[in-house]
C-alpha positions as CSV (number, residue, x, y, z in Angstrom):
1,X,3.7,33.3,-5.9
2,X,1.4,30.8,-5.1
3,X,3.4,27.1,-3.1
4,X,3.9,24.2,-5.9
5,X,6.5,22.1,-3.3
6,X,3.3,19.9,-1.8
7,X,1.0,19.9,-4.3
8,X,0.8,17.7,-7.7
9,X,-0.4,20.6,-9.9
10,X,-2.5,23.6,-10.0
11,X,-6.2,21.5,-10.1
12,X,-4.8,18.9,-7.3
13,X,-7.5,19.8,-4.7
14,X,-10.3,18.9,-6.8
15,X,-8.3,15.1,-8.2
16,X,-9.0,11.8,-7.0
17,X,-7.9,8.8,-7.8
18,X,-9.5,4.8,-7.7
19,X,-7.9,2.3,-5.9
20,X,-8.8,-1.4,-5.5
21,X,-6.6,-2.6,-2.8
22,X,-6.7,-6.6,-1.4
23,X,-5.1,-8.0,1.9
24,X,-3.9,-11.1,1.9
25,X,-2.7,-14.2,4.5
26,X,-2.0,-12.3,8.3
27,X,-3.5,-9.3,7.2
28,X,-6.7,-10.4,6.2
29,X,-7.2,-9.9,10.6
30,X,-7.5,-6.3,9.9
31,X,-10.3,-5.9,7.5
32,X,-12.9,-5.8,10.3
33,X,-16.3,-6.5,9.0
34,X,-15.1,-5.7,5.3
35,X,-13.9,-7.6,2.6
36,X,-10.5,-8.8,1.8
37,X,-11.1,-6.3,-1.5
38,X,-12.3,-3.3,-1.2
39,X,-12.0,-0.1,-3.5
40,X,-11.0,3.7,-1.9
41,X,-11.3,7.5,-3.3
42,X,-8.8,8.8,-2.3
43,X,-7.2,12.7,-3.1
44,X,-4.7,13.0,-5.6
45,X,-2.0,12.6,-4.2
46,X,-2.3,10.0,-2.0
47,X,0.2,6.8,-1.3
48,X,0.8,3.6,-0.7
49,X,0.8,5.1,3.6
50,X,-2.5,6.5,3.0
51,X,-3.8,2.4,2.4
52,X,-2.7,1.3,5.4
53,X,-3.9,3.9,7.1
54,X,-7.4,3.0,6.1
55,X,-6.9,-0.7,6.8
56,X,-5.4,0.2,9.8
57,X,-1.8,-2.2,9.0
58,X,0.8,-1.3,11.3
59,X,4.0,-1.0,8.6
60,X,6.2,-3.2,10.5
61,X,3.2,-6.0,9.7
62,X,3.0,-5.8,5.8
63,X,6.1,-8.1,4.2
64,X,4.9,-7.4,0.7
65,X,3.3,-4.6,-0.8
66,X,3.1,-5.0,-4.9
67,X,1.3,-2.2,-7.0
68,X,-0.2,-3.8,-10.6
69,X,1.4,-6.7,-9.9
70,X,5.1,-5.0,-9.1
71,X,6.8,-5.1,-5.5
72,X,7.1,-1.7,-3.8
73,X,10.1,-1.9,-1.3
74,X,12.8,-0.3,-1.0
75,X,15.5,-3.5,-1.2
76,X,16.4,-6.7,-0.8
77,X,13.7,-9.3,1.2
78,X,13.1,-8.0,4.6
79,X,13.4,-4.0,4.0
80,X,10.8,-1.9,4.7
81,X,8.1,-1.1,2.0
82,X,7.7,2.2,0.4
83,X,5.0,4.4,1.7
84,X,5.9,6.7,-0.1
85,X,5.0,5.7,-3.7
86,X,2.1,7.9,-5.1
87,X,-1.0,5.9,-6.1
88,X,-2.4,6.6,-9.2
89,X,-6.3,5.9,-10.7
90,X,-7.4,2.5,-11.8
91,X,-4.4,1.0,-8.7
92,X,-4.8,-2.3,-7.6
93,X,-2.4,-2.5,-4.7
94,X,-1.9,-6.0,-3.3
95,X,-0.8,-6.6,0.7
96,X,0.5,-9.6,2.3
97,X,1.7,-10.1,6.2
98,X,4.4,-13.0,6.2
99,X,3.9,-16.4,4.6
100,X,4.5,-20.0,6.0
101,X,8.8,-21.2,5.0
102,X,9.4,-16.7,4.1
103,X,11.8,-15.1,5.3
104,X,9.3,-13.2,7.5
105,X,8.9,-16.7,8.9
106,X,13.0,-16.6,9.8
107,X,13.7,-19.6,7.4
108,X,16.6,-19.1,5.2
109,X,16.3,-17.7,1.4
110,X,18.1,-20.2,-0.7
């Protein structure tokens, strides 16, 4: 009997997803010689954590992660992003560090 716990389907090894990733604010320093907007083709079953690795981003510096405009965090402001969020073909992942006058810089939220 095949092990299906680590795969998303019988043909997942051949599948890929193409996503677009964008860096904003303080994270743009990690772009190197690349643009702040890059497309990546990844194996099916890839996650937000895989995108962070491709950019070389430390997870602790990512203040906000949006997948198709929706927040990918597990809770309220200041909570670590959900790196296990699965990617689908065509997703747009926006990553941002803290912005001035935000919780990430120590400003109170009113």
